[in-house]
C-alpha positions, 0 to 999 in steps of 0.5 A, spaced: 731 665 452 728 671 456 722 675 452 726 682 453 732 679 449 728 676 443 724 683 443 731 687 442 734 682 437 727 683 433 727 690 434 734 690 431 732 686 425 726 691 423 731 697 425 736 695 420 731 693 415 728 700 415 735 703 415 737 699 409 730 700 405 731 708 407 738 708 404 736 704 398 730 709 397 734 715 397 739 712 392 734 711 387 731 718 389 738 721 388 739 717 382 733 719 378 734 726 380 741 726 377 738 722 371 733 728 370 739 733 369 741 734 362 748 732 359 751 740 360 749 740 367 752 733 369 758 736 365 759 742 369 759 737 375 764 733 372 759 727 372 758 722 366 751 719 365 754 712 365 757 713 372 751 716 376 749 709 379 756 707 381 757 714 384 751 714 388 753 707 390 759 710 393 755 715 397 754 714 405 748 716 409 750 723 410 751 724 402 745 721 400 741 726 405 743 732 401 737 735 397 738 736 390 737 743 387 731 743 382 731 747 375 726 752 375 726 753 383 725 760 385 730 763 390 728 766 396 728 773 394 723 771 389 719 766 393 716 772 398 718 768 404 721 771 411 726 775 408 727 782 408 726 786 401 732 790 400 730 793 394 
C-alpha cells in the first residue's frame, strides 16, 4: 500500500476523532450553560431541566456552535465599545 494512501487514511481518522472530540466538548459546554440557568429562565425557553441532555444531544454542529447569553453580561451600549453614543 502506498505511503500517501496510508497517510491520508490516518489523517482522516485523526480528523474524525478531533471533530468528534470538539462536538462532545461543545455538547458538555452547552449542557453546563443550560444547567446553570434557573428554572424560570428555562421555563421561558420552554425547556425542562430534566430534558436538557436529550435536547442538546439532538443539536447538530451548527446549533452546538451557538454562544449562550450569559446572565449579567453588559450589552453593547454599556460596554463602551465601538458604538456611537446616541444620548
